[in-house]
N, C-alpha and C positions, 0 to 999 in steps of 0.2 A: 374475456382477459387471454391477454398475449400468458400461455403457457412461458418460463424458469429456463431461460437455459448452460451453459458451465457456462458460459462468456459473464452472464450476468454480473456471477457472483466471483471477479476478478476485479485487478482496482483500474485505471483508467491512469493511462500514459501520461498524464499528469499528477497525479499520485502517485505512480512509479514515479518516476523524474523531481517532483518536489520532495519526493523521501532521500532520494538517491543525493541528494545536493544537500541537505541536512546532515545527513549521514556522514557526509566527507566533512564535513563546516560542525558536524561531532566528533569525529574522529572516529563511528564504531562503525557499525554493519546492520542492514536489514535483515532483519532475516529470512528468511528462508520461505515458510509458513506465512506473507503476510505479501507476498508475491502475487500468494494464493485465494487471499478471498480480502475483499475490498472493505470489508469491517473491519478483519485485522490492523489492515495495512494506515488504516484511517484512526486507530487511538496509537497505535505505532507514533504516526504523528501530531498526536498531538502532543504525548505526552514528551518526546522530544523535543521541544519550540522554544 
């Protein structure tokens, strides 16, 4: 098995771009902690679609 690196927990560039687009449309900010964890980013995106 491959060991997890710190980069494995970061959101993908596509996730970040989509979240920023949603944030602009909804006129709200993406929380800073979402940029450090892809699970949180995914939850934020799902909650703001």
